[in-house]
C-alpha positions as CSV (number, residue, x, y, z in Angstrom):
1,M,-22.9,-7.4,-4.7
2,S,-23.8,-5.6,-7.9
3,G,-22.2,-6.4,-11.2
4,N,-20.1,-3.2,-11.1
5,E,-18.3,-3.9,-7.8
6,E,-14.8,-5.5,-8.1
7,L,-14.0,-8.3,-5.8
8,P,-10.9,-7.6,-3.7
9,L,-8.0,-9.9,-4.5
10,F,-5.9,-12.1,-2.2
11,N,-2.4,-12.6,-3.4
12,R,0.8,-14.5,-2.5
13,I,3.1,-12.4,-4.7
14,A,5.2,-11.1,-1.7
15,H,5.5,-14.6,-0.2
16,V,6.6,-16.2,-3.5
17,R,8.9,-13.3,-4.4
18,E,10.6,-13.5,-1.0
19,E,10.8,-17.3,-1.1
20,M,12.7,-16.9,-4.4
21,G,15.1,-14.3,-2.9
22,L,13.9,-11.5,-5.2
23,S,13.7,-7.9,-4.2
24,R,10.7,-5.8,-5.3
25,K,13.0,-4.0,-7.7
26,A,14.3,-7.2,-9.2
27,L,10.7,-8.4,-9.9
28,A,9.7,-4.9,-11.2
29,D,12.6,-4.8,-13.6
30,A,11.8,-8.3,-14.8
31,I,8.2,-7.4,-15.7
32,G,8.8,-3.8,-16.8
33,V,7.1,-1.8,-14.0
34,H,8.2,0.6,-11.3
35,Y,9.2,-1.1,-8.0
36,Q,6.5,0.8,-6.1
37,T,3.9,-1.0,-8.3
38,I,5.0,-4.3,-6.8
39,G,4.5,-2.8,-3.3
40,Y,1.0,-1.6,-4.2
41,L,0.1,-5.1,-5.6
42,E,1.5,-6.9,-2.6
43,R,-0.4,-4.8,-0.2
44,G,-3.6,-5.2,-2.2
45,E,-3.8,-1.5,-3.0
46,Y,-3.8,-2.2,-6.7
47,S,-5.3,-5.0,-8.8
48,P,-3.2,-6.1,-11.7
49,S,-4.4,-6.1,-15.3
50,L,-4.5,-9.5,-16.9
51,S,-1.4,-8.7,-18.9
52,L,0.5,-7.7,-15.7
53,A,-0.7,-10.8,-13.9
54,L,0.6,-13.0,-16.7
55,R,4.0,-11.2,-16.6
56,I,4.2,-11.7,-12.8
57,S,3.2,-15.3,-13.2
58,S,5.9,-15.9,-15.8
59,A,8.6,-14.0,-13.8
60,L,7.8,-16.0,-10.7
61,G,7.4,-19.3,-12.5
62,R,4.1,-20.0,-11.0
63,P,0.6,-20.3,-12.5
64,I,-1.6,-17.3,-11.8
65,E,-3.9,-19.4,-9.7
66,Q,-1.0,-19.9,-7.2
67,L,-0.5,-16.2,-7.0
68,I,-3.9,-14.4,-7.1
69,A,-7.5,-15.2,-6.2
70,T,-10.6,-13.7,-4.6
71,P,-10.5,-13.7,-0.8
72,Q,-13.0,-16.5,-0.4
73,W,-10.7,-19.0,-2.0
74,K,-7.4,-20.2,-0.5
75,Y,-4.8,-22.1,-2.6
76,D,-3.6,-25.3,-1.0
77,L,-0.1,-25.7,-2.4
78,Q,0.4,-29.2,-1.2
79,E,-2.9,-30.4,-2.9
80,N,-2.4,-27.9,-5.8
81,L,-6.0,-26.8,-5.7
82,W,-8.3,-24.0,-4.4
83,R,-10.3,-24.5,-1.2
84,D,-13.2,-22.4,0.1
């Protein structure tokens, strides 16, 4: 992989949002984006900026590393760490 290629991101935003009983619109309103942006993020069609990732993390009350990672890593919630 060249230095210019972006790694695709794996995310658990939809899972955590649904676990909390939040709609896409409610999360979008909380972080100041359009609700369709949440759909794009959850489907992996859009990678969030660092600023947006931090706002999502804050709104969902989870550290970023529990929400977003590169695909080769999987977050083990019970162990609270990343596994490859």
